[in-house]
VEXLUMMI-185084 format. One line per 5 residues: number of its first residue (from 0); their letters; for each residue x, y negated, z of N, C-alpha, C, O, CB. Coordinates in nm, 3 decimals. Glycine has a CB too. Layout:
NUM	a	X Y Z X Y Z X Y Z X Y Z X Y Z | ... .
//
This chain:
0	kenkd	-3.434 -2.030 -1.979 -3.332 -2.034 -2.010 -3.195 -1.971 -2.074 -3.094 -2.017 -2.020 -3.336 -2.057 -1.951 | -3.177 -1.904 -2.146 -3.090 -1.772 -2.209 -2.950 -1.882 -2.247 -2.923 -1.987 -2.305 -3.185 -1.669 -2.387 | -2.882 -1.757 -2.161 -2.709 -1.760 -2.117 -2.668 -1.721 -2.208 -2.675 -1.599 -2.226 -2.642 -1.680 -2.003 | -2.596 -1.820 -2.322 -2.509 -1.771 -2.451 -2.376 -1.703 -2.467 -2.321 -1.652 -2.564 -2.485 -1.872 -2.519 | -2.343 -1.718 -2.346 -2.222 -1.727 -2.315 -2.228 -1.517 -2.275 -2.141 -1.430 -2.279 -2.190 -1.876 -2.172 .
5	feept	-2.363 -1.515 -2.242 -2.367 -1.329 -2.151 -2.250 -1.237 -2.272 -2.244 -1.250 -2.394 -2.612 -1.214 -2.163 | -2.170 -1.147 -2.181 -2.124 -1.086 -2.247 -2.181 -0.909 -2.194 -2.115 -0.864 -2.101 -1.979 -1.138 -2.246 | -2.286 -0.823 -2.244 -2.268 -0.763 -2.215 -2.147 -0.661 -2.135 -2.047 -0.617 -2.191 -2.312 -0.772 -2.273 | -2.190 -0.636 -1.979 -2.106 -0.546 -1.859 -2.033 -0.378 -1.993 -2.098 -0.274 -2.010 -2.285 -0.470 -1.674 | -1.980 -0.389 -2.020 -1.935 -0.210 -2.035 -1.985 -0.150 -1.886 -2.034 -0.198 -1.784 -1.720 -0.176 -2.056 .
10	pydvl	-1.930 0.031 -1.952 -1.943 0.063 -1.829 -1.841 0.150 -1.679 -1.851 0.211 -1.573 -2.040 0.118 -1.867 | -1.705 0.065 -1.825 -1.620 0.061 -1.658 -1.657 -0.077 -1.573 -1.609 -0.082 -1.459 -1.419 0.055 -1.680 | -1.751 -0.209 -1.624 -1.792 -0.306 -1.548 -1.833 -0.242 -1.408 -1.766 -0.235 -1.305 -1.901 -0.380 -1.619 | -1.995 -0.185 -1.441 -2.069 -0.157 -1.355 -2.030 -0.041 -1.218 -2.063 -0.039 -1.099 -2.168 -0.127 -1.437 | -1.921 0.076 -1.328 -1.857 0.114 -1.166 -1.798 0.047 -1.093 -1.823 0.031 -0.973 -1.772 0.200 -1.151 .
15	scltk	-1.676 -0.021 -1.182 -1.618 -0.084 -1.090 -1.664 -0.130 -0.917 -1.617 -0.097 -0.808 -1.599 -0.177 -1.163 | -1.753 -0.201 -0.950 -1.874 -0.289 -0.823 -1.955 -0.159 -0.809 -2.069 -0.191 -0.843 -2.002 -0.458 -0.892 | -1.954 -0.062 -0.784 -2.027 0.038 -0.695 -1.948 0.005 -0.605 -1.835 -0.046 -0.610 -2.042 0.192 -0.724 | -2.055 0.057 -0.469 -1.998 0.078 -0.320 -1.904 0.204 -0.373 -1.952 0.289 -0.447 -2.132 0.121 -0.178 | -1.789 0.208 -0.336 -1.743 0.341 -0.310 -1.729 0.361 -0.184 -1.613 0.386 -0.215 -1.630 0.375 -0.370 .
20	dspqd	-1.731 0.367 -0.133 -1.698 0.421 0.027 -1.835 0.391 0.168 -1.927 0.309 0.166 -1.533 0.315 0.079 | -1.801 0.479 0.263 -1.950 0.416 0.366 -1.919 0.316 0.389 -1.800 0.285 0.374 -2.000 0.474 0.512 | -1.961 0.274 0.409 -2.012 0.074 0.517 -1.995 0.133 0.677 -1.945 0.050 0.753 -2.273 -0.014 0.494 | -2.022 0.235 0.725 -1.965 0.229 0.818 -2.102 0.211 0.923 -2.206 0.221 0.859 -1.853 0.126 0.804 | -2.127 0.182 1.095 -2.238 0.104 1.067 -2.202 -0.021 1.060 -2.097 -0.051 1.004 -2.338 0.117 1.152 .
25	fkdfc	-2.297 -0.131 1.125 -2.397 -0.226 1.092 -2.261 -0.351 1.149 -2.210 -0.444 1.086 -2.583 -0.206 1.189 | -2.236 -0.300 1.293 -2.168 -0.380 1.336 -2.021 -0.403 1.248 -1.985 -0.512 1.203 -2.163 -0.341 1.468 | -1.966 -0.311 1.239 -1.839 -0.318 1.157 -1.854 -0.363 1.052 -1.760 -0.439 1.028 -1.775 -0.213 1.134 | -1.939 -0.356 0.956 -1.971 -0.426 0.794 -2.000 -0.586 0.805 -1.959 -0.670 0.724 -2.130 -0.349 0.716 | -2.088 -0.617 0.937 -2.020 -0.774 0.903 -1.966 -0.797 1.029 -2.055 -0.853 1.094 -2.130 -0.913 0.855 .
30	iefgy	-1.842 -0.779 1.114 -1.704 -0.766 1.102 -1.612 -0.817 0.990 -1.545 -0.919 0.976 -1.687 -0.645 1.108 | -1.640 -0.672 0.891 -1.583 -0.685 0.792 -1.605 -0.775 0.680 -1.515 -0.854 0.707 -1.581 -0.594 0.764 | -1.651 -0.816 0.587 -1.742 -0.933 0.531 -1.800 -1.068 0.599 -1.796 -1.173 0.534 -1.853 -0.870 0.493 | -1.858 -1.065 0.736 -1.850 -1.201 0.796 -1.933 -1.214 0.791 -1.952 -1.315 0.722 -1.792 -1.301 0.766 | -2.031 -1.169 0.828 -2.205 -1.171 0.847 -2.229 -1.170 0.969 -2.146 -1.112 1.039 -2.291 -1.051 0.790 .
35	dedgk	-2.312 -1.214 1.017 -2.300 -1.261 1.133 -2.446 -1.157 1.143 -2.514 -1.153 1.041 -2.288 -1.443 1.160 | -2.495 -1.070 1.272 -2.517 -0.958 1.323 -2.653 -0.971 1.372 -2.737 -0.882 1.383 -2.421 -0.922 1.416 | -2.663 -1.085 1.398 -2.839 -1.158 1.449 -2.912 -1.175 1.321 -3.031 -1.148 1.313 -2.840 -1.344 1.535 | -2.822 -1.234 1.186 -2.855 -1.268 1.051 -2.946 -1.184 0.999 -2.891 -1.074 0.989 -2.747 -1.271 0.967 | -3.063 -1.180 0.960 -3.233 -1.162 0.876 -3.113 -1.032 0.727 -3.101 -0.915 0.691 -3.346 -1.428 0.769 .
40	kaeki	-3.067 -1.152 0.702 -2.980 -1.157 0.550 -2.822 -1.075 0.558 -2.747 -1.054 0.463 -2.943 -1.347 0.506 | -2.810 -1.053 0.640 -2.678 -0.947 0.710 -2.748 -0.777 0.712 -2.706 -0.670 0.669 -2.634 -1.009 0.922 | -2.839 -0.809 0.765 -2.908 -0.671 0.729 -3.006 -0.624 0.627 -3.050 -0.510 0.622 -2.966 -0.638 0.824 | -3.033 -0.707 0.559 -3.096 -0.713 0.441 -2.989 -0.674 0.336 -3.032 -0.628 0.230 -3.159 -0.850 0.421 | -2.850 -0.686 0.352 -2.770 -0.644 0.229 -2.640 -0.529 0.266 -2.577 -0.456 0.190 -2.702 -0.792 0.160 .
45	ynavv	-2.630 -0.551 0.443 -2.629 -0.415 0.514 -2.705 -0.254 0.431 -2.645 -0.148 0.412 -2.720 -0.456 0.661 | -2.810 -0.278 0.406 -2.969 -0.180 0.399 -2.929 -0.123 0.295 -2.931 -0.001 0.275 -3.138 -0.252 0.376 | -2.860 -0.273 0.167 -2.872 -0.218 0.035 -2.779 -0.177 0.036 -2.797 -0.055 0.037 -2.898 -0.280 -0.073 | -2.615 -0.210 0.036 -2.489 -0.125 0.014 -2.559 0.026 0.101 -2.585 0.124 0.031 -2.318 -0.212 0.100 | -2.575 0.028 0.192 -2.653 0.187 0.247 -2.706 0.244 0.156 -2.625 0.327 0.116 -2.770 0.187 0.351 .
50	newnn	-2.819 0.250 0.083 -2.905 0.278 -0.035 -2.781 0.277 -0.139 -2.759 0.392 -0.178 -3.038 0.156 -0.066 | -2.719 0.208 -0.180 -2.631 0.241 -0.286 -2.553 0.329 -0.227 -2.605 0.438 -0.252 -2.559 0.134 -0.349 | -2.413 0.354 -0.134 -2.371 0.430 -0.139 -2.409 0.568 -0.093 -2.335 0.660 -0.058 -2.303 0.389 -0.116 | -2.588 0.562 -0.103 -2.635 0.707 -0.072 -2.663 0.738 -0.196 -2.653 0.861 -0.197 -2.758 0.733 0.028 | -2.707 0.686 -0.357 -2.754 0.644 -0.421 -2.580 0.746 -0.466 -2.558 0.867 -0.463 -2.826 0.488 -0.418 .
55	vkmlw	-2.521 0.670 -0.490 -2.382 0.709 -0.527 -2.341 0.845 -0.517 -2.296 0.906 -0.614 -2.294 0.640 -0.452 | -2.359 0.907 -0.375 -2.308 1.053 -0.302 -2.410 1.140 -0.437 -2.378 1.237 -0.506 -2.376 1.085 -0.076 | -2.515 1.074 -0.437 -2.598 1.221 -0.502 -2.563 1.224 -0.642 -2.548 1.335 -0.693 -2.783 1.221 -0.493 | -2.543 1.093 -0.733 -2.468 1.106 -0.863 -2.346 1.188 -0.880 -2.324 1.262 -0.976 -2.431 0.986 -0.902 | -2.249 1.161 -0.754 -2.079 1.223 -0.813 -2.107 1.294 -0.661 -2.184 1.268 -0.569 -1.888 1.080 -0.847 .
60	ndaei	-1.990 1.409 -0.686 -1.935 1.428 -0.551 -1.804 1.424 -0.506 -1.721 1.389 -0.590 -1.967 1.530 -0.514 | -1.773 1.445 -0.419 -1.674 1.398 -0.369 -1.478 1.403 -0.459 -1.373 1.340 -0.445 -1.700 1.478 -0.236 | -1.523 1.503 -0.535 -1.390 1.444 -0.594 -1.395 1.326 -0.707 -1.295 1.266 -0.744 -1.314 1.565 -0.659 | -1.503 1.306 -0.749 -1.556 1.235 -0.918 -1.602 1.076 -0.782 -1.678 0.993 -0.832 -1.775 1.369 -1.059 | -1.585 1.064 -0.724 -1.634 0.988 -0.654 -1.489 0.965 -0.584 -1.483 0.842 -0.574 -1.762 1.038 -0.580 .
65	eelre	-1.378 1.013 -0.536 -1.247 0.956 -0.562 -1.149 0.897 -0.661 -1.063 0.809 -0.659 -1.202 1.016 -0.536 | -1.197 0.980 -0.746 -1.173 0.898 -0.915 -1.233 0.820 -0.897 -1.190 0.817 -0.782 -1.211 0.951 -1.059 | -1.345 0.692 -0.900 -1.426 0.633 -0.880 -1.338 0.525 -0.819 -1.312 0.428 -0.889 -1.528 0.697 -0.821 | -1.274 0.534 -0.659 -1.187 0.447 -0.619 -1.042 0.460 -0.686 -0.958 0.472 -0.597 -1.185 0.458 -0.480 | -1.004 0.461 -0.772 -0.959 0.427 -0.839 -0.970 0.264 -1.009 -0.900 0.187 -1.075 -0.959 0.545 -0.830 .
70	in	-1.092 0.306 -0.992 -1.169 0.194 -1.056 -1.142 0.083 -0.995 -1.219 0.060 -0.902 -1.307 0.207 -1.058 | -1.045 -0.010 -1.017 -1.095 -0.189 -0.934 -1.172 -0.237 -1.057 -1.226 -0.348 -1.058 -0.929 -0.339 -0.886 .
//
């Protein structure tokens, strides 16, 4: 079923959703975002966030990432 209200995201929309900080370790991630440390779903989400963060670090340098952090 097609969503007729769909609006194509802008570059700003995409950049504002990126992970812009290191997710630290799994335990801290779970505490910060309210996940159960024993849950497979939490581990899967954590791994996805780490992967996204690694990709952000590959694409942009530290100064550029700092600028990205200004996007809310």
